[in-house]
C-alpha positions as CSV (number, residue, x, y, z in Angstrom):
1,M,88.3,-81.6,14.6
2,A,88.7,-78.0,13.7
3,D,90.8,-76.0,16.1
4,L,89.1,-74.2,18.8
5,T,91.9,-72.3,20.3
6,A,92.8,-70.5,16.3
7,H,92.0,-67.0,17.2
8,S,89.2,-65.5,14.3
9,P,89.9,-63.0,11.6
10,I,87.7,-60.5,13.8
11,E,89.4,-60.9,16.7
12,D,92.8,-60.6,15.0
13,I,91.0,-57.1,13.8
14,R,90.2,-56.4,16.2
15,S,93.2,-57.1,18.2
16,N,95.2,-54.4,15.8
17,Y,93.1,-52.1,16.1
18,L,92.9,-51.7,19.8
19,E,97.0,-52.0,19.3
20,M,96.7,-49.2,16.7
21,T,94.8,-47.0,19.6
22,R,97.4,-47.4,22.4
23,R,100.3,-46.6,20.2
24,K,98.4,-43.2,18.8
25,R,98.2,-42.8,22.6
26,V,101.5,-43.5,23.3
27,Y,102.8,-40.7,21.0
28,S,100.3,-38.0,21.5
29,A,101.4,-38.4,24.8
30,V,104.8,-38.3,23.8
31,M,104.1,-35.2,22.3
32,L,102.0,-33.1,24.4
33,A,104.6,-33.7,26.7
34,V,107.3,-32.5,24.3
35,F,105.5,-29.3,23.4
36,V,105.0,-28.8,27.4
37,A,108.6,-29.1,28.5
38,L,109.2,-26.7,25.2
39,M,106.5,-24.3,26.3
40,V,107.8,-23.7,29.4
41,A,111.4,-23.8,29.1
42,G,110.7,-20.7,26.0
43,F,108.9,-19.2,29.2
44,K,111.6,-19.4,31.5
45,T,114.3,-18.5,29.0
46,A,112.1,-15.0,27.9
47,D,111.4,-14.5,31.6
48,N,115.3,-15.2,32.3
49,R,116.1,-12.4,29.7
50,N,113.4,-9.5,30.0
51,A,114.5,-6.8,31.8
52,G,111.9,-7.1,34.8
53,S,110.1,-10.2,35.6
54,F,106.8,-11.4,34.3
55,F,104.6,-11.1,37.1
56,D,106.2,-8.7,38.0
57,G,105.0,-6.5,36.0
58,L,101.2,-8.3,35.5
59,H,99.1,-6.3,37.6
60,R,100.4,-3.4,35.1
61,L,99.0,-5.3,32.1
62,F,96.3,-2.4,31.1
63,D,98.2,0.8,31.9
64,F,99.1,1.3,28.8
65,P,96.0,1.4,27.1
66,A,93.9,2.7,30.5
67,E,96.1,5.9,29.4
68,V,95.2,5.4,25.9
69,L,91.9,5.3,26.6
70,G,91.4,7.6,29.5
71,E,93.0,10.6,27.4
72,A,90.8,9.1,24.2
73,S,87.8,10.6,26.7
74,Q,89.0,13.3,27.7
75,K,89.5,14.9,24.1
76,L,86.3,13.1,22.4
77,A,85.2,15.5,20.7
78,E,88.6,16.1,18.7
79,M,88.2,12.1,17.2
80,P,86.2,13.2,14.4
81,A,89.2,16.3,13.3
82,H,91.8,13.6,14.2
83,F,90.0,10.3,11.8
84,V,90.3,12.9,9.0
85,T,94.1,14.1,9.5
86,F,94.9,10.5,9.7
87,L,93.1,9.1,6.2
88,P,95.6,9.8,3.8
89,S,97.5,8.2,5.9
90,L,95.1,4.5,6.2
91,I,94.2,5.2,2.0
92,E,98.1,4.6,1.8
93,T,98.3,1.6,3.8
94,I,95.8,0.5,1.6
95,N,97.1,1.4,-1.5
96,I,100.3,-0.8,-0.1
97,A,98.2,-4.1,0.7
98,G,96.8,-3.5,-3.0
99,A,99.9,-2.7,-4.7
100,S,102.1,-5.9,-2.8
101,T,98.6,-8.2,-3.0
102,L,98.4,-7.8,-6.9
103,L,102.0,-7.7,-8.1
104,G,102.7,-10.9,-5.5
105,A,99.6,-12.7,-7.0
106,M,100.7,-12.2,-10.3
107,I,104.8,-13.4,-9.6
108,A,102.8,-16.2,-7.3
109,I,101.0,-17.1,-10.3
110,V,103.5,-17.9,-13.1
111,L,105.7,-19.7,-10.0
112,S,102.9,-21.8,-9.4
113,L,102.6,-23.2,-13.2
114,L,106.2,-24.0,-13.4
115,S,106.9,-25.8,-9.8
116,T,103.2,-27.8,-10.1
117,R,104.0,-31.4,-12.1
118,G,101.6,-32.0,-15.2
119,L,101.9,-28.3,-15.5
120,A,105.0,-27.1,-15.7
121,R,107.6,-26.0,-18.8
122,W,110.7,-27.2,-17.8
123,P,110.2,-29.5,-15.1
124,R,113.9,-30.5,-14.4
125,L,113.2,-27.0,-12.5
126,I,110.4,-27.7,-10.7
127,P,112.4,-28.1,-7.1
128,L,114.2,-24.5,-7.8
129,F,110.8,-22.2,-8.7
130,R,109.7,-23.9,-5.8
131,R,113.0,-23.4,-3.4
132,L,112.5,-19.7,-4.6
133,M,108.9,-20.0,-3.3
134,D,110.1,-20.8,0.5
135,I,113.0,-18.5,0.5
136,S,110.5,-15.6,-0.1
137,R,108.0,-17.2,2.1
138,A,110.2,-17.8,5.2
139,I,112.2,-14.3,4.9
140,P,109.7,-12.1,7.5
141,E,108.4,-8.8,5.3
142,I,110.7,-6.4,8.1
143,V,113.8,-7.8,7.9
144,V,113.6,-6.8,3.9
145,A,112.1,-3.7,4.7
146,L,114.5,-2.3,6.5
147,V,117.8,-3.6,4.1
148,L,115.5,-1.8,1.0
149,I,115.1,1.0,3.8
150,F,118.7,1.4,3.7
151,V,119.0,1.2,0.8
152,L,116.3,2.7,-1.2
153,G,115.4,5.7,2.0
154,G,112.0,5.6,3.8
155,G,108.5,5.2,1.9
156,P,106.2,3.3,0.6
157,V,108.3,1.8,-1.6
158,P,110.5,-0.7,0.3
159,A,107.2,-2.0,2.0
160,M,105.2,-2.7,-1.2
161,I,108.6,-4.8,-2.5
162,A,108.3,-6.5,0.7
163,I,105.8,-7.3,1.2
164,S,104.5,-8.8,-2.4
165,L,108.2,-11.1,-1.7
166,H,106.3,-12.8,0.8
167,T,103.0,-12.3,-0.6
168,A,104.6,-15.2,-3.8
169,G,105.8,-17.4,-1.8
170,A,103.1,-17.6,0.2
171,L,100.1,-17.4,-2.8
172,G,102.4,-19.3,-4.7
173,K,102.4,-22.5,-2.4
174,L,98.6,-22.0,-2.3
175,F,98.2,-21.9,-5.6
176,S,99.9,-24.7,-6.6
177,E,97.8,-27.0,-4.2
178,V,95.2,-25.5,-6.0
179,N,96.8,-26.1,-9.7
180,E,97.1,-29.9,-8.0
181,N,94.2,-30.7,-8.5
182,A,93.2,-29.2,-11.8
183,S,91.3,-31.5,-14.6
184,L,94.8,-32.1,-17.4
185,K,91.8,-33.2,-19.9
186,P,91.6,-29.3,-21.2
187,V,95.4,-28.9,-21.4
188,E,96.4,-32.8,-23.3
189,G,93.6,-31.1,-25.5
190,L,94.8,-27.7,-26.3
191,H,98.2,-29.5,-26.6
192,S,96.7,-31.7,-29.6
193,V,95.8,-29.1,-31.4
194,G,99.3,-27.4,-31.2
195,A,98.8,-24.8,-28.1
196,N,102.1,-23.3,-26.8
197,W,102.2,-23.4,-22.9
198,T,101.1,-20.6,-22.3
199,Q,98.2,-20.8,-23.8
200,R,97.4,-24.1,-23.0
201,M,98.1,-22.8,-18.5
202,V,95.8,-19.5,-20.2
203,L,92.6,-21.4,-21.8
204,G,93.0,-25.1,-19.7
205,V,93.8,-24.5,-16.3
206,M,93.1,-20.5,-15.2
207,P,89.1,-20.8,-15.7
208,Q,89.8,-23.9,-13.4
209,V,91.2,-22.1,-10.9
210,T,91.1,-18.6,-10.9
211,P,87.9,-19.5,-8.2
212,N,89.9,-20.1,-6.0
213,Y,92.9,-17.8,-6.6
214,L,90.8,-14.7,-6.5
215,S,89.3,-16.4,-2.9
216,Y,93.0,-16.6,-1.8
217,A,94.8,-13.4,-2.8
218,L,91.6,-11.6,-1.5
219,L,92.3,-13.3,2.3
220,R,96.1,-12.0,1.2
221,F,94.9,-8.8,1.3
222,E,93.4,-8.5,4.9
223,I,97.6,-10.2,6.1
224,N,99.3,-7.5,3.1
225,I,96.9,-4.3,5.1
226,R,98.2,-6.0,9.0
227,A,101.8,-5.9,7.8
228,S,101.8,-2.9,5.7
229,A,100.6,-1.3,8.8
230,I,103.0,-3.1,10.3
231,L,105.8,-1.6,8.5
232,G,105.1,1.7,8.7
233,F,106.8,1.4,12.4
234,V,110.2,0.2,10.9
235,G,109.2,3.8,8.5
236,A,107.6,2.9,5.3
237,G,105.1,5.0,5.5
238,G,101.5,4.3,6.1
239,I,99.6,4.7,9.1
240,G,101.8,3.0,11.1
241,Y,104.1,5.3,11.3
242,D,101.7,7.6,12.4
243,L,101.1,5.7,15.2
244,K,104.8,5.2,16.1
245,N,105.1,8.5,16.1
246,A,101.9,9.2,18.1
247,M,102.7,6.6,20.8
248,S,106.1,7.8,20.8
249,W,105.1,11.0,22.0
250,G,102.9,10.0,25.1
251,K,100.9,11.9,27.2
252,G,99.2,14.4,25.2
253,Q,99.3,12.5,22.0
254,Y,97.2,9.3,23.2
255,D,93.9,10.9,21.0
256,E,95.9,10.4,18.3
257,A,97.0,6.9,18.9
258,A,93.3,6.0,19.4
259,A,91.8,7.1,16.4
260,I,94.5,5.7,14.3
261,F,93.8,2.7,16.3
262,L,89.8,3.1,15.8
263,L,90.5,4.1,11.7
264,L,92.5,0.7,11.4
265,F,90.1,-1.8,13.5
266,G,87.3,-0.2,11.4
267,T,88.8,-0.9,8.5
268,I,90.0,-4.6,9.2
269,V,86.6,-5.5,10.0
270,L,85.4,-3.4,6.6
271,V,87.9,-5.6,4.9
272,D,87.4,-8.5,6.1
273,Q,83.5,-9.1,5.8
274,L,83.7,-8.0,2.4
275,S,86.3,-9.6,1.3
276,S,84.9,-12.8,3.2
277,A,81.3,-12.7,0.8
278,L,83.0,-12.0,-1.7
279,R,84.8,-15.7,-1.0
280,H,81.7,-17.4,-0.3
281,R,80.7,-16.5,-3.4
282,L,83.4,-17.2,-5.4
283,T,83.5,-20.8,-4.2
284,H,79.7,-21.5,-3.4
285,G,78.3,-19.3,-6.0
286,A,79.0,-21.8,-9.2
287,Q,77.3,-24.8,-7.0
288,T,74.3,-23.0,-6.0
289,A,73.6,-21.7,-9.1
290,P,72.5,-24.6,-10.7
291,K,70.3,-25.7,-7.3
292,Q,68.6,-22.1,-7.6
293,K,68.2,-22.3,-11.2
294,E,66.6,-25.8,-10.7
295,A,64.2,-24.5,-8.4
296,V,63.1,-21.8,-10.3
297,Q,62.2,-24.5,-13.6
């Protein structure tokens, strides 16, 4: 006679699922508690080390924006002249970002190919190239820029080098993940006919990964525009340097600061829209084109 008290497989699966669900909830609750504790402790530490209490100055949070907007509205007729005055600095900032993105992307392509399993020229050196990308990505641009400004002096060159190094590490990580999804069959076919490593990468891998490369590079270009503007505050040139001077002079120059804010904001929005459209075309255009062709037929 069958033992009716034995558990059926369905009941075992149900009990295991409920146990996993309870365990997941416990882990989530612990992580949330740790996160809240860290946030509270960090806020208290920052508030204690601050020159004044955060809540004591909270009511003055919008005083500075109100002063800038008030002075800008009073000198609204001078805004077009300010736009023309600071346009060369904005172009310099965009040039810094563009050159940094291009140089960093070129370095990132090489590092990513050398650090991808199945594609690396020297497989034993994969950890070395990955650590190089980690180091260049971990060091903030402003730290590198400050060191280079001390050595080379102020100007766009320190900013370009600093942003390029950080871009190489950031894009190298993303490019290596793209490389891991590339098919190895073209590479193996080229290797069988005697192609060297460079030829295998250029002819077998690059056609597969170029759309994603360009998509990530355009996204990084947006970030580098902001980074180059921020580095201007430490003497690295561009529109950030003019913004620092306008804000340092205080009242009487806030209209210039407002003009720079508007120029920078408009540029970032424009570049964001253009790069988003290009990224969408690069990543989805190849998939939608065959469908459109079939629809026409």
